[in-house]
C-alpha positions, -999 to 999 in steps of 0.1 A, spaced: -3 -1 2 12 32 -12 3 68 -5 4 85 -37 9 116 -23 -9 151 -24 -14 148 -61 -35 120 -52 -61 139 -31 -93 142 -44 -118 176 -43 -134 168 -14 -103 157 4 -98 117 -1 -62 102 -4 -65 74 -33 -41 45 -22 -24 24 -45 -20 -11 -37 -1 -37 -55 22 -19 -74 36 -35 -102 3 -62 -103 -29 -52 -111 -42 -19 -94 -69 -13 -68 -77 15 -52 -85 26 -15 -99 57 -2 -87 75 28 -112 99 43 -94 134 52 -64 149 43 -28 131 44 -19 115 70 16 130 74 33 162 60 30 157 24 66 154 8 67 126 29 59 101 -1 71 78 -25 100 98 -39 106 119 -13 137 121 14 124 115 50 142 137 73 174 127 91 165 130 127 190 125 155 178 107 188 192 87 215 190 53 210 178 27 240 216 26 252 218 67 254 239 70 227 229 100 203 220 86 166 207 96 129 186 77 106 211 82 81 237 61 100 214 37 112 206 27 76 238 32 60 234 14 18 208 -3 28 171 -2 26 151 3 62 120 -2 75 114 28 101 83 26 124 67 55 140 58 40 175 30 48 201 50 31 225 54 3 251 20 7 267 1 1 231 -8 -37 225 -12 -31 189 27 -20 189 37 -50 207 21 -72 184 31 -55 148 70 -56 169 67 -92 180 61 -99 143 91 -80 129 110 -93 158 103 -130 145 111 -122 114 142 -104 120 167 -132 106 152 -128 73 153 -88 72 193 -94 82 202 -116 59 183 -94 30 209 -67 42 181 -46 56 180 -23 85 152 -18 107 147 13 130 119 24 155 112 56 170 86 62 204 75 85 223 87 65 253 114 83 278 147 61 279 140 28 306 103 26 287 118 22 254 142 -2 270 112 -21 281 96 -19 253 124 -34 229 131 -61 254 94 -71 259 96 -78 219 128 -93 215 137 -63 192 176 -69 179 174 -32 163 178 5 175 151 18 191 149 59 195 137 79 222 118 108 215 98 121 245 97 158 233 79 147 206 103 164 179 93 137 152 55 139 157 53 179 154 77 178 127 58 154 108 24 167 122 13 134 129 -2 136 166 -28 113 176 -53 140 188 -74 116 204 -53 103 227 -41 136 245 -35 113 280 -3 101 257 -6 121 233 16 100 211 23 102 171 0 85 150 21 49 140 32 53 107 58 25 94 76 34 61 101 12 37 128 38 27 155 34 3 196 45 4 194 82 13 161 82 37 141 81 2 105 68 7 95 37 -9 61 33 7 43 46 37 15 26 62 -6 44 84 -11 20 112 -36 39 136 -63 13 128 -41 -23 135 -49 -37 97 -36 -6 83 0 -17 90 16 -37 70 21 -74 76 58 -92 71 47 -101 40 35 -63 29 70 -53 36 83 -82 18 71 -74 -16 79 -38 -11 113 -43 -2 114 -70 -32 106 -42 -52 130 -15 -39 157 -40 -34 155 -46 -76 159 -6 -79 186 -2 -56 210 -35 -62 228 -31 -98 231 -72 -92 196 -79 -85 194 -96 -119 231 -114 -130 214 -118 -165 216 -81 -167 236 -75 -197 271 -63 -191 268 -78 -155 292 -109 -164 316 -89 -189 322 -61 -157 329 -92 -133 349 -113 -155 369 -77 -160 376 -82 -126 351 -45 -119 329 -53 -91 322 -17 -85 281 -34 -92 281 -61 -69 272 -62 -34 300 -62 -10 330 -67 -37 327 -33 -44 339 -22 -10 367 -46 -16 404 -34 -17 417 -27 -55 432 -57 -73 410 -84 -46 393 -112 -65 376 -141 -55 396 -168 -40 380 -192 -64 399 -168 -94 432 -167 -82 457 -192 -95 464 -218 -68 500 -238 -68 506 -272 -83 504 -298 -58 
């Protein structure tokens, strides 16, 4: 499910959501205005917030993302059972996310100790960021005004391509608005195909580049020392 952005708003203020990129299109209408700042849409750049993590270390989103896709959850916090269910599913599938060279980060309005409890209670292995000052909530205009007691963010999940470029956005105010792991898998497949030059090894020119020892388009190999090559390509001394 992908927010198509401000240009998709109807005259009545409805927002059209397109479901199933690369497949037959289905459309859903979301009543009201855009769910967050209108520049946070596919192709836009998400702000590089700097916040303390669960260890108290200040981290930026770009630092956590590196060169990989990033799953970013904007969470209500430890008090919300819906957050626990979503993050338990992410934690259960984290081994798959990890081997797919994909990063995860969670921002919540919890204080430091409550954030630690939240992270531990769902068994998360990724970084949680604390935002009790509601910097993200206010900057993105996503105050959940229907809960004045906790004053949380409206929950969102985003898939971000390298450079914090927005690929997809999910509004999780209602639980079924949140992506399942397989929704994320679909998004990450599409995003990875865009950003990984070696996604399809049959792409014309890739084999020729490899045989010429030009590894600049091959994940992992592009960071090796100049002149290095696979050990299987190195001549071995005769026994």
